[in-house]
C-alpha positions as protocol buffer text, in pm:
chain_id: "A"
residue {
  index: 1
  type: UNK
  ca { x: 10878 y: 9316 z: 8223 }
}
residue {
  index: 2
  type: UNK
  ca { x: 10946 y: 8950 z: 8144 }
}
residue {
  index: 3
  type: UNK
  ca { x: 10639 y: 8786 z: 7995 }
}
residue {
  index: 4
  type: UNK
  ca { x: 10446 y: 9112 z: 7956 }
}
residue {
  index: 5
  type: UNK
  ca { x: 10272 y: 9179 z: 7625 }
}
residue {
  index: 6
  type: UNK
  ca { x: 10085 y: 9494 z: 7530 }
}
residue {
  index: 7
  type: UNK
  ca { x: 10128 y: 9869 z: 7546 }
}
residue {
  index: 8
  type: UNK
  ca { x: 10378 y: 10047 z: 7769 }
}
residue {
  index: 9
  type: UNK
  ca { x: 10376 y: 10420 z: 7848 }
}
residue {
  index: 10
  type: UNK
  ca { x: 10735 y: 10544 z: 7842 }
}
residue {
  index: 11
  type: UNK
  ca { x: 10949 y: 10853 z: 7808 }
}
residue {
  index: 12
  type: UNK
  ca { x: 11226 y: 10895 z: 7550 }
}
residue {
  index: 13
  type: UNK
  ca { x: 11471 y: 10653 z: 7714 }
}
residue {
  index: 14
  type: UNK
  ca { x: 11622 y: 10438 z: 7436 }
}
residue {
  index: 15
  type: UNK
  ca { x: 11654 y: 10131 z: 7660 }
}
residue {
  index: 16
  type: UNK
  ca { x: 11284 y: 10053 z: 7620 }
}
residue {
  index: 17
  type: UNK
  ca { x: 11337 y: 9983 z: 7250 }
}
residue {
  index: 18
  type: UNK
  ca { x: 11491 y: 9645 z: 7331 }
}
residue {
  index: 19
  type: UNK
  ca { x: 11175 y: 9513 z: 7499 }
}
residue {
  index: 20
  type: UNK
  ca { x: 11002 y: 9233 z: 7311 }
}
residue {
  index: 21
  type: UNK
  ca { x: 10628 y: 9191 z: 7250 }
}
residue {
  index: 22
  type: UNK
  ca { x: 10567 y: 9545 z: 7375 }
}
residue {
  index: 23
  type: UNK
  ca { x: 10441 y: 9848 z: 7184 }
}
residue {
  index: 24
  type: UNK
  ca { x: 10572 y: 10171 z: 7329 }
}
residue {
  index: 25
  type: UNK
  ca { x: 10343 y: 10469 z: 7388 }
}
residue {
  index: 26
  type: UNK
  ca { x: 10532 y: 10798 z: 7406 }
}
residue {
  index: 27
  type: UNK
  ca { x: 10478 y: 11075 z: 7658 }
}
residue {
  index: 28
  type: UNK
  ca { x: 10331 y: 11401 z: 7532 }
}
residue {
  index: 29
  type: UNK
  ca { x: 10416 y: 11569 z: 7862 }
}
residue {
  index: 30
  type: UNK
  ca { x: 10784 y: 11529 z: 7775 }
}
residue {
  index: 31
  type: UNK
  ca { x: 10727 y: 11662 z: 7423 }
}
residue {
  index: 32
  type: UNK
  ca { x: 10538 y: 11961 z: 7564 }
}
residue {
  index: 33
  type: UNK
  ca { x: 10804 y: 12024 z: 7828 }
}
residue {
  index: 34
  type: UNK
  ca { x: 11071 y: 12063 z: 7559 }
}
residue {
  index: 35
  type: UNK
  ca { x: 10884 y: 12359 z: 7407 }
}
residue {
  index: 36
  type: UNK
  ca { x: 10809 y: 12502 z: 7751 }
}
residue {
  index: 37
  type: UNK
  ca { x: 11179 y: 12494 z: 7840 }
}
residue {
  index: 38
  type: UNK
  ca { x: 11268 y: 12647 z: 7501 }
}
residue {
  index: 39
  type: UNK
  ca { x: 11019 y: 12928 z: 7563 }
}
residue {
  index: 40
  type: UNK
  ca { x: 11171 y: 13004 z: 7903 }
}
residue {
  index: 41
  type: UNK
  ca { x: 11519 y: 13009 z: 7751 }
}
residue {
  index: 42
  type: UNK
  ca { x: 11403 y: 13257 z: 7488 }
}
residue {
  index: 43
  type: UNK
  ca { x: 11267 y: 13512 z: 7734 }
}
residue {
  index: 44
  type: UNK
  ca { x: 11598 y: 13695 z: 7757 }
}
residue {
  index: 45
  type: UNK
  ca { x: 11614 y: 14036 z: 7578 }
}
residue {
  index: 46
  type: UNK
  ca { x: 11877 y: 13909 z: 7333 }
}
residue {
  index: 47
  type: UNK
  ca { x: 11664 y: 13614 z: 7216 }
}
residue {
  index: 48
  type: UNK
  ca { x: 11495 y: 13609 z: 6878 }
}
residue {
  index: 49
  type: UNK
  ca { x: 11123 y: 13692 z: 6875 }
}
residue {
  index: 50
  type: UNK
  ca { x: 11082 y: 13459 z: 6575 }
}
residue {
  index: 51
  type: UNK
  ca { x: 11209 y: 13157 z: 6765 }
}
residue {
  index: 52
  type: UNK
  ca { x: 10991 y: 13252 z: 7062 }
}
residue {
  index: 53
  type: UNK
  ca { x: 10685 y: 13255 z: 6836 }
}
residue {
  index: 54
  type: UNK
  ca { x: 10778 y: 12912 z: 6697 }
}
residue {
  index: 55
  type: UNK
  ca { x: 10818 y: 12767 z: 7047 }
}
residue {
  index: 56
  type: UNK
  ca { x: 10476 y: 12906 z: 7143 }
}
residue {
  index: 57
  type: UNK
  ca { x: 10325 y: 12746 z: 6834 }
}
residue {
  index: 58
  type: UNK
  ca { x: 10468 y: 12405 z: 6924 }
}
residue {
  index: 59
  type: UNK
  ca { x: 10349 y: 12443 z: 7283 }
}
residue {
  index: 60
  type: UNK
  ca { x: 10003 y: 12535 z: 7156 }
}
residue {
  index: 61
  type: UNK
  ca { x: 9976 y: 12212 z: 6953 }
}
residue {
  index: 62
  type: UNK
  ca { x: 10054 y: 12007 z: 7265 }
}
residue {
  index: 63
  type: UNK
  ca { x: 9806 y: 12209 z: 7473 }
}
residue {
  index: 64
  type: UNK
  ca { x: 9530 y: 12135 z: 7222 }
}
residue {
  index: 65
  type: UNK
  ca { x: 9584 y: 11761 z: 7266 }
}
residue {
  index: 66
  type: UNK
  ca { x: 9582 y: 11787 z: 7644 }
}
residue {
  index: 67
  type: UNK
  ca { x: 9263 y: 11996 z: 7633 }
}
residue {
  index: 68
  type: UNK
  ca { x: 9090 y: 11717 z: 7438 }
}
residue {
  index: 69
  type: UNK
  ca { x: 9215 y: 11457 z: 7688 }
}
residue {
  index: 70
  type: UNK
  ca { x: 9075 y: 11652 z: 7983 }
}
residue {
  index: 71
  type: UNK
  ca { x: 8730 y: 11649 z: 7823 }
}
residue {
  index: 72
  type: UNK
  ca { x: 8728 y: 11273 z: 7763 }
}
residue {
  index: 73
  type: UNK
  ca { x: 8903 y: 11167 z: 8084 }
}
residue {
  index: 74
  type: UNK
  ca { x: 8594 y: 11010 z: 8243 }
}
residue {
  index: 75
  type: UNK
  ca { x: 8466 y: 10836 z: 7928 }
}
residue {
  index: 76
  type: UNK
  ca { x: 8516 y: 10467 z: 7853 }
}
residue {
  index: 77
  type: UNK
  ca { x: 8792 y: 10347 z: 7618 }
}
residue {
  index: 78
  type: UNK
  ca { x: 8572 y: 10318 z: 7308 }
}
residue {
  index: 79
  type: UNK
  ca { x: 8433 y: 10670 z: 7344 }
}
residue {
  index: 80
  type: UNK
  ca { x: 8778 y: 10813 z: 7409 }
}
residue {
  index: 81
  type: UNK
  ca { x: 8919 y: 10650 z: 7097 }
}
residue {
  index: 82
  type: UNK
  ca { x: 8626 y: 10772 z: 6888 }
}
residue {
  index: 83
  type: UNK
  ca { x: 8672 y: 11134 z: 7000 }
}
residue {
  index: 84
  type: UNK
  ca { x: 9048 y: 11111 z: 6956 }
}
residue {
  index: 85
  type: UNK
  ca { x: 9005 y: 11003 z: 6595 }
}
residue {
  index: 86
  type: UNK
  ca { x: 8766 y: 11291 z: 6536 }
}
residue {
  index: 87
  type: UNK
  ca { x: 8937 y: 11574 z: 6728 }
}
residue {
  index: 88
  type: UNK
  ca { x: 9297 y: 11473 z: 6802 }
}
residue {
  index: 89
  type: UNK
  ca { x: 9391 y: 11331 z: 6462 }
}
residue {
  index: 90
  type: UNK
  ca { x: 9358 y: 11666 z: 6276 }
}
residue {
  index: 91
  type: UNK
  ca { x: 9578 y: 11829 z: 6541 }
}
residue {
  index: 92
  type: UNK
  ca { x: 9840 y: 11555 z: 6499 }
}
residue {
  index: 93
  type: UNK
  ca { x: 9839 y: 11590 z: 6121 }
}
residue {
  index: 94
  type: UNK
  ca { x: 9882 y: 11968 z: 6140 }
}
residue {
  index: 95
  type: UNK
  ca { x: 10152 y: 11933 z: 6407 }
}
residue {
  index: 96
  type: UNK
  ca { x: 10356 y: 11681 z: 6203 }
}
residue {
  index: 97
  type: UNK
  ca { x: 10344 y: 11901 z: 5892 }
}
residue {
  index: 98
  type: UNK
  ca { x: 10449 y: 12201 z: 6101 }
}
residue {
  index: 99
  type: UNK
  ca { x: 10740 y: 12006 z: 6253 }
}
residue {
  index: 100
  type: UNK
  ca { x: 10880 y: 11919 z: 5911 }
}
residue {
  index: 101
  type: UNK
  ca { x: 10854 y: 12283 z: 5801 }
}
residue {
  index: 102
  type: UNK
  ca { x: 11031 y: 12418 z: 6109 }
}
residue {
  index: 103
  type: UNK
  ca { x: 11303 y: 12155 z: 6098 }
}
residue {
  index: 104
  type: UNK
  ca { x: 11440 y: 12319 z: 5783 }
}
residue {
  index: 105
  type: UNK
  ca { x: 11441 y: 12664 z: 5943 }
}
residue {
  index: 106
  type: UNK
  ca { x: 11546 y: 12624 z: 6307 }
}
residue {
  index: 107
  type: UNK
  ca { x: 11902 y: 12537 z: 6410 }
}
residue {
  index: 108
  type: UNK
  ca { x: 11897 y: 12181 z: 6552 }
}
residue {
  index: 109
  type: UNK
  ca { x: 12124 y: 12270 z: 6847 }
}
residue {
  index: 110
  type: UNK
  ca { x: 11894 y: 12546 z: 6974 }
}
residue {
  index: 111
  type: UNK
  ca { x: 11641 y: 12476 z: 7248 }
}
residue {
  index: 112
  type: UNK
  ca { x: 11353 y: 12506 z: 7000 }
}
residue {
  index: 113
  type: UNK
  ca { x: 11538 y: 12287 z: 6750 }
}
residue {
  index: 114
  type: UNK
  ca { x: 11589 y: 12017 z: 7013 }
}
residue {
  index: 115
  type: UNK
  ca { x: 11217 y: 12029 z: 7098 }
}
residue {
  index: 116
  type: UNK
  ca { x: 11127 y: 11981 z: 6732 }
}
residue {
  index: 117
  type: UNK
  ca { x: 11379 y: 11698 z: 6688 }
}
residue {
  index: 118
  type: UNK
  ca { x: 11248 y: 11523 z: 7000 }
}
residue {
  index: 119
  type: UNK
  ca { x: 10890 y: 11515 z: 6867 }
}
residue {
  index: 120
  type: UNK
  ca { x: 11001 y: 11391 z: 6525 }
}
residue {
  index: 121
  type: UNK
  ca { x: 11225 y: 11117 z: 6667 }
}
residue {
  index: 122
  type: UNK
  ca { x: 10952 y: 11002 z: 6907 }
}
residue {
  index: 123
  type: UNK
  ca { x: 10664 y: 11034 z: 6659 }
}
residue {
  index: 124
  type: UNK
  ca { x: 10599 y: 10660 z: 6617 }
}
residue {
  index: 125
  type: UNK
  ca { x: 10561 y: 10634 z: 6994 }
}
residue {
  index: 126
  type: UNK
  ca { x: 10376 y: 10963 z: 7044 }
}
residue {
  index: 127
  type: UNK
  ca { x: 10097 y: 10847 z: 6811 }
}
residue {
  index: 128
  type: UNK
  ca { x: 10043 y: 10507 z: 6979 }
}
residue {
  index: 129
  type: UNK
  ca { x: 9770 y: 10651 z: 7201 }
}
residue {
  index: 130
  type: UNK
  ca { x: 9554 y: 10678 z: 6887 }
}
residue {
  index: 131
  type: UNK
  ca { x: 9534 y: 10297 z: 6862 }
}
residue {
  index: 132
  type: UNK
  ca { x: 9359 y: 10225 z: 7190 }
}
residue {
  index: 133
  type: UNK
  ca { x: 9140 y: 10439 z: 7416 }
}
residue {
  index: 134
  type: UNK
  ca { x: 9293 y: 10282 z: 7727 }
}
residue {
  index: 135
  type: UNK
  ca { x: 9635 y: 10433 z: 7658 }
}
residue {
  index: 136
  type: UNK
  ca { x: 9718 y: 10754 z: 7841 }
}
residue {
  index: 137
  type: UNK
  ca { x: 9858 y: 11050 z: 7649 }
}
residue {
  index: 138
  type: UNK
  ca { x: 10149 y: 11075 z: 7893 }
}
residue {
  index: 139
  type: UNK
  ca { x: 10328 y: 10863 z: 8153 }
}
residue {
  index: 140
  type: UNK
  ca { x: 10276 y: 11106 z: 8441 }
}
residue {
  index: 141
  type: UNK
  ca { x: 10100 y: 10841 z: 8651 }
}
residue {
  index: 142
  type: UNK
  ca { x: 10403 y: 10614 z: 8622 }
}
residue {
  index: 143
  type: UNK
  ca { x: 10642 y: 10895 z: 8710 }
}
residue {
  index: 144
  type: UNK
  ca { x: 10434 y: 10989 z: 9015 }
}
residue {
  index: 145
  type: UNK
  ca { x: 10441 y: 10625 z: 9124 }
}
residue {
  index: 146
  type: UNK
  ca { x: 10820 y: 10596 z: 9109 }
}
residue {
  index: 147
  type: UNK
  ca { x: 10877 y: 10934 z: 9276 }
}
residue {
  index: 148
  type: UNK
  ca { x: 10899 y: 10781 z: 9628 }
}
residue {
  index: 149
  type: UNK
  ca { x: 11156 y: 10535 z: 9496 }
}
residue {
  index: 150
  type: UNK
  ca { x: 11362 y: 10810 z: 9332 }
}
residue {
  index: 151
  type: UNK
  ca { x: 11359 y: 11013 z: 9654 }
}
residue {
  index: 152
  type: UNK
  ca { x: 11444 y: 10707 z: 9862 }
}
residue {
  index: 153
  type: UNK
  ca { x: 11732 y: 10618 z: 9631 }
}
residue {
  index: 154
  type: UNK
  ca { x: 11908 y: 10937 z: 9742 }
}
residue {
  index: 155
  type: UNK
  ca { x: 11871 y: 10826 z: 10103 }
}
residue {
  index: 156
  type: UNK
  ca { x: 12021 y: 10479 z: 10077 }
}
residue {
  index: 157
  type: UNK
  ca { x: 12219 y: 10537 z: 9755 }
}
residue {
  index: 158
  type: UNK
  ca { x: 12289 y: 10175 z: 9660 }
}
residue {
  index: 159
  type: UNK
  ca { x: 12103 y: 9843 z: 9655 }
}
residue {
  index: 160
  type: UNK
  ca { x: 12435 y: 9662 z: 9736 }
}
residue {
  index: 161
  type: UNK
  ca { x: 12367 y: 9379 z: 9491 }
}
residue {
  index: 162
  type: UNK
  ca { x: 12156 y: 9284 z: 9191 }
}
residue {
  index: 163
  type: UNK
  ca { x: 11938 y: 9071 z: 9417 }
}
residue {
  index: 164
  type: UNK
  ca { x: 11879 y: 9372 z: 9638 }
}
residue {
  index: 165
  type: UNK
  ca { x: 11779 y: 9582 z: 9338 }
}
residue {
  index: 166
  type: UNK
  ca { x: 11539 y: 9308 z: 9219 }
}
residue {
  index: 167
  type: UNK
  ca { x: 11382 y: 9281 z: 9565 }
}
residue {
  index: 168
  type: UNK
  ca { x: 11344 y: 9657 z: 9579 }
}
residue {
  index: 169
  type: UNK
  ca { x: 11178 y: 9661 z: 9236 }
}
residue {
  index: 170
  type: UNK
  ca { x: 10935 y: 9385 z: 9338 }
}
residue {
  index: 171
  type: UNK
  ca { x: 10823 y: 9549 z: 9661 }
}
residue {
  index: 172
  type: UNK
  ca { x: 10790 y: 9894 z: 9502 }
}
residue {
  index: 173
  type: UNK
  ca { x: 10591 y: 9749 z: 9212 }
}
residue {
  index: 174
  type: UNK
  ca { x: 10357 y: 9575 z: 9456 }
}
residue {
  index: 175
  type: UNK
  ca { x: 10308 y: 9881 z: 9676 }
}
residue {
  index: 176
  type: UNK
  ca { x: 10254 y: 10129 z: 9393 }
}
residue {
  index: 177
  type: UNK
  ca { x: 10017 y: 9891 z: 9212 }
}
residue {
  index: 178
  type: UNK
  ca { x: 9821 y: 9861 z: 9537 }
}
residue {
  index: 179
  type: UNK
  ca { x: 9794 y: 10240 z: 9554 }
}
residue {
  index: 180
  type: UNK
  ca { x: 9673 y: 10258 z: 9193 }
}
residue {
  index: 181
  type: UNK
  ca { x: 9395 y: 10013 z: 9281 }
}
residue {
  index: 182
  type: UNK
  ca { x: 9280 y: 10215 z: 9583 }
}
residue {
  index: 183
  type: UNK
  ca { x: 9439 y: 9991 z: 9846 }
}
residue {
  index: 184
  type: UNK
  ca { x: 9609 y: 10090 z: 10168 }
}
residue {
  index: 185
  type: UNK
  ca { x: 9956 y: 9932 z: 10121 }
}
residue {
  index: 186
  type: UNK
  ca { x: 10000 y: 9859 z: 10494 }
}
residue {
  index: 187
  type: UNK
  ca { x: 9674 y: 9666 z: 10533 }
}
residue {
  index: 188
  type: UNK
  ca { x: 9714 y: 9498 z: 10194 }
}
residue {
  index: 189
  type: UNK
  ca { x: 10063 y: 9368 z: 10282 }
}
residue {
  index: 190
  type: UNK
  ca { x: 9934 y: 9262 z: 10623 }
}
residue {
  index: 191
  type: UNK
  ca { x: 9662 y: 9064 z: 10449 }
}
residue {
  index: 192
  type: UNK
  ca { x: 9919 y: 8898 z: 10220 }
}
residue {
  index: 193
  type: UNK
  ca { x: 10143 y: 8803 z: 10511 }
}
residue {
  index: 194
  type: UNK
  ca { x: 9846 y: 8639 z: 10681 }
}
residue {
  index: 195
  type: UNK
  ca { x: 9719 y: 8454 z: 10373 }
}
residue {
  index: 196
  type: UNK
  ca { x: 10035 y: 8340 z: 10193 }
}
residue {
  index: 197
  type: UNK
  ca { x: 10169 y: 8114 z: 10474 }
}
residue {
  index: 198
  type: UNK
  ca { x: 9842 y: 7919 z: 10463 }
}
residue {
  index: 199
  type: UNK
  ca { x: 9877 y: 7826 z: 10094 }
}
residue {
  index: 200
  type: UNK
  ca { x: 10007 y: 7491 z: 9976 }
}
residue {
  index: 201
  type: UNK
  ca { x: 10332 y: 7585 z: 9805 }
}
residue {
  index: 202
  type: UNK
  ca { x: 10376 y: 7237 z: 9656 }
}
residue {
  index: 203
  type: UNK
  ca { x: 10062 y: 7263 z: 9440 }
}
residue {
  index: 204
  type: UNK
  ca { x: 10006 y: 7482 z: 9135 }
}
residue {
  index: 205
  type: UNK
  ca { x: 9925 y: 7817 z: 9288 }
}
residue {
  index: 206
  type: UNK
  ca { x: 9659 y: 8053 z: 9159 }
}
residue {
  index: 207
  type: UNK
  ca { x: 9733 y: 8387 z: 9321 }
}
residue {
  index: 208
  type: UNK
  ca { x: 9485 y: 8590 z: 9117 }
}
residue {
  index: 209
  type: UNK
  ca { x: 9258 y: 8640 z: 9420 }
}
residue {
  index: 210
  type: UNK
  ca { x: 9548 y: 8802 z: 9609 }
}
residue {
  index: 211
  type: UNK
  ca { x: 9648 y: 9049 z: 9337 }
}
residue {
  index: 212
  type: UNK
  ca { x: 9593 y: 9424 z: 9399 }
}
residue {
  index: 213
  type: UNK
  ca { x: 9322 y: 9436 z: 9129 }
}
residue {
  index: 214
  type: UNK
  ca { x: 9127 y: 9139 z: 9267 }
}
residue {
  index: 215
  type: UNK
  ca { x: 8763 y: 9200 z: 9358 }
}
residue {
  index: 216
  type: UNK
  ca { x: 8784 y: 8938 z: 9634 }
}
residue {
  index: 217
  type: UNK
  ca { x: 9008 y: 9141 z: 9866 }
}
residue {
  index: 218
  type: UNK
  ca { x: 8856 y: 9236 z: 10204 }
}
residue {
  index: 219
  type: UNK
  ca { x: 8718 y: 9587 z: 10242 }
}
residue {
  index: 220
  type: UNK
  ca { x: 8969 y: 9661 z: 10518 }
}
residue {
  index: 221
  type: UNK
  ca { x: 9246 y: 9663 z: 10256 }
}
residue {
  index: 222
  type: UNK
  ca { x: 9097 y: 9962 z: 10075 }
}
residue {
  index: 223
  type: UNK
  ca { x: 9164 y: 10328 z: 10155 }
}
residue {
  index: 224
  type: UNK
  ca { x: 8870 y: 10465 z: 10349 }
}
residue {
  index: 225
  type: UNK
  ca { x: 8728 y: 10790 z: 10221 }
}
residue {
  index: 226
  type: UNK
  ca { x: 8720 y: 11071 z: 10474 }
}
residue {
  index: 227
  type: UNK
  ca { x: 8395 y: 11242 z: 10558 }
}
residue {
  index: 228
  type: UNK
  ca { x: 8453 y: 11605 z: 10461 }
}
residue {
  index: 229
  type: UNK
  ca { x: 8152 y: 11722 z: 10662 }
}
residue {
  index: 230
  type: UNK
  ca { x: 8271 y: 11575 z: 10990 }
}
residue {
  index: 231
  type: UNK
  ca { x: 8414 y: 11817 z: 11250 }
}
residue {
  index: 232
  type: UNK
  ca { x: 8454 y: 12122 z: 11021 }
}
residue {
  index: 233
  type: UNK
  ca { x: 8544 y: 12370 z: 11296 }
}
residue {
  index: 234
  type: UNK
  ca { x: 8860 y: 12424 z: 11497 }
}
residue {
  index: 235
  type: UNK
  ca { x: 8705 y: 12285 z: 11815 }
}
residue {
  index: 236
  type: UNK
  ca { x: 8575 y: 11992 z: 11613 }
}
residue {
  index: 237
  type: UNK
  ca { x: 8924 y: 11915 z: 11480 }
}
residue {
  index: 238
  type: UNK
  ca { x: 9055 y: 11903 z: 11835 }
}
residue {
  index: 239
  type: UNK
  ca { x: 8782 y: 11658 z: 11939 }
}
residue {
  index: 240
  type: UNK
  ca { x: 8858 y: 11453 z: 11628 }
}
residue {
  index: 241
  type: UNK
  ca { x: 9227 y: 11444 z: 11716 }
}
residue {
  index: 242
  type: UNK
  ca { x: 9150 y: 11322 z: 12069 }
}
residue {
  index: 243
  type: UNK
  ca { x: 8899 y: 11066 z: 11947 }
}
residue {
  index: 244
  type: UNK
  ca { x: 9150 y: 10916 z: 11704 }
}
residue {
  index: 245
  type: UNK
  ca { x: 9416 y: 10889 z: 11975 }
}
residue {
  index: 246
  type: UNK
  ca { x: 9207 y: 10685 z: 12223 }
}
residue {
  index: 247
  type: UNK
  ca { x: 9360 y: 10347 z: 12138 }
}
residue {
  index: 248
  type: UNK
  ca { x: 9714 y: 10483 z: 12107 }
}
residue {
  index: 249
  type: UNK
  ca { x: 9698 y: 10678 z: 12432 }
}
residue {
  index: 250
  type: UNK
  ca { x: 9601 y: 10370 z: 12628 }
}
residue {
  index: 251
  type: UNK
  ca { x: 9933 y: 10216 z: 12529 }
}
residue {
  index: 252
  type: UNK
  ca { x: 10146 y: 10530 z: 12498 }
}
residue {
  index: 253
  type: UNK
  ca { x: 10054 y: 10771 z: 12781 }
}
residue {
  index: 254
  type: UNK
  ca { x: 10316 y: 11023 z: 12665 }
}
residue {
  index: 255
  type: UNK
  ca { x: 10096 y: 11112 z: 12367 }
}
residue {
  index: 256
  type: UNK
  ca { x: 9827 y: 11238 z: 12606 }
}
residue {
  index: 257
  type: UNK
  ca { x: 10017 y: 11563 z: 12650 }
}
residue {
  index: 258
  type: UNK
  ca { x: 10006 y: 11624 z: 12277 }
}
residue {
  index: 259
  type: UNK
  ca { x: 9634 y: 11558 z: 12265 }
}
residue {
  index: 260
  type: UNK
  ca { x: 9559 y: 11779 z: 12562 }
}
residue {
  index: 261
  type: UNK
  ca { x: 9781 y: 12057 z: 12430 }
}
residue {
  index: 262
  type: UNK
  ca { x: 9609 y: 12051 z: 12092 }
}
residue {
  index: 263
  type: UNK
  ca { x: 9269 y: 12065 z: 12262 }
}
residue {
  index: 264
  type: UNK
  ca { x: 9363 y: 12346 z: 12505 }
}
residue {
  index: 265
  type: UNK
  ca { x: 9528 y: 12553 z: 12231 }
}
residue {
  index: 266
  type: UNK
  ca { x: 9202 y: 12549 z: 12036 }
}
residue {
  index: 267
  type: UNK
  ca { x: 8989 y: 12632 z: 12341 }
}
residue {
  index: 268
  type: UNK
  ca { x: 9214 y: 12919 z: 12447 }
}
residue {
  index: 269
  type: UNK
  ca { x: 9181 y: 13069 z: 12098 }
}
residue {
  index: 270
  type: UNK
  ca { x: 8805 y: 13072 z: 12157 }
}
residue {
  index: 271
  type: UNK
  ca { x: 8770 y: 13291 z: 12466 }
}
residue {
  index: 272
  type: UNK
  ca { x: 8395 y: 13252 z: 12489 }
}
residue {
  index: 273
  type: UNK
  ca { x: 8424 y: 12873 z: 12524 }
}
residue {
  index: 274
  type: UNK
  ca { x: 8739 y: 12867 z: 12730 }
}
residue {
  index: 275
  type: UNK
  ca { x: 8578 y: 12656 z: 13000 }
}
residue {
  index: 276
  type: UNK
  ca { x: 8339 y: 12466 z: 12775 }
}
residue {
  index: 277
  type: UNK
  ca { x: 8486 y: 12122 z: 12839 }
}
residue {
  index: 278
  type: UNK
  ca { x: 8494 y: 11893 z: 13145 }
}
residue {
  index: 279
  type: UNK
  ca { x: 8792 y: 11963 z: 13368 }
}
residue {
  index: 280
  type: UNK
  ca { x: 8922 y: 11818 z: 13688 }
}
residue {
  index: 281
  type: UNK
  ca { x: 9168 y: 12097 z: 13758 }
}
residue {
  index: 282
  type: UNK
  ca { x: 9330 y: 12393 z: 13586 }
}
residue {
  index: 283
  type: UNK
  ca { x: 9544 y: 12163 z: 13375 }
}
residue {
  index: 284
  type: UNK
  ca { x: 9235 y: 12079 z: 13176 }
}
residue {
  index: 285
  type: UNK
  ca { x: 9229 y: 11699 z: 13197 }
}
residue {
  index: 286
  type: UNK
  ca { x: 8974 y: 11570 z: 12947 }
}
residue {
  index: 287
  type: UNK
  ca { x: 8797 y: 11240 z: 13011 }
}
residue {
  index: 288
  type: UNK
  ca { x: 8701 y: 11002 z: 12731 }
}
residue {
  index: 289
  type: UNK
  ca { x: 8386 y: 10789 z: 12721 }
}
residue {
  index: 290
  type: UNK
  ca { x: 8586 y: 10483 z: 12825 }
}
residue {
  index: 291
  type: UNK
  ca { x: 8619 y: 10459 z: 13205 }
}
residue {
  index: 292
  type: UNK
  ca { x: 8969 y: 10489 z: 13340 }
}
residue {
  index: 293
  type: UNK
  ca { x: 9108 y: 10647 z: 13024 }
}
residue {
  index: 294
  type: UNK
  ca { x: 9200 y: 11013 z: 13040 }
}
residue {
  index: 295
  type: UNK
  ca { x: 9430 y: 11247 z: 12855 }
}
């Protein structure tokens, strides 16, 4: 985060408060989750119906905000901010007044009390999204991006050293930023490894054209959209599988069995077209368009 200035979507972690030149935007998904968890805890027969009603009320306030966000998701930043000021601000005002009322009634150590305290303590951050239409109402995108890292951390446990942790953070930041910009991380990194060695490292470098958000990146770096109308049937999927394996099979003959098995399994399930493909013997060898290549 060194050198960064602007808004930052975060959860309730207190460590972010020490960042300089950054305005924190709180996560409404976390605020909502507190009431959702309180509601689940209050479903037992011994729980108070009054507290259950209060938790539902708090959850309803959060749901109203998310409903507004879903409607304006595809609008530009200016339009989003305008609608937020018109529709979201009244909800926020009513929610804040309700929080102060319930704080005096509900025990702070109860699940509902903790949900109320969380929203009040995070209020200055939860309302940041009202300042700029570009700010998201939650940090779910960020949490989804770090999910692979969190899962991987359980596999290798430690980064060994601070340098290892820094290197890990850099590569994960680069890969996840590439994904957010519609890039295929493998082809994007391949492009970087080809281009960076050719740069003059002694001069002042301008790497803007190599960044994940650059418009100058080659088209091959971007994720290609699949054609949903191509090969919709079972038999079509088998042909598609074989077609996509042509290059691999030429180098790895062992994969041919997998391709042939997938094709035969589909044909056998269709009794009427059991023999509807070229065969050389009962094993069902299928020939590709390229001479000398068979599976």
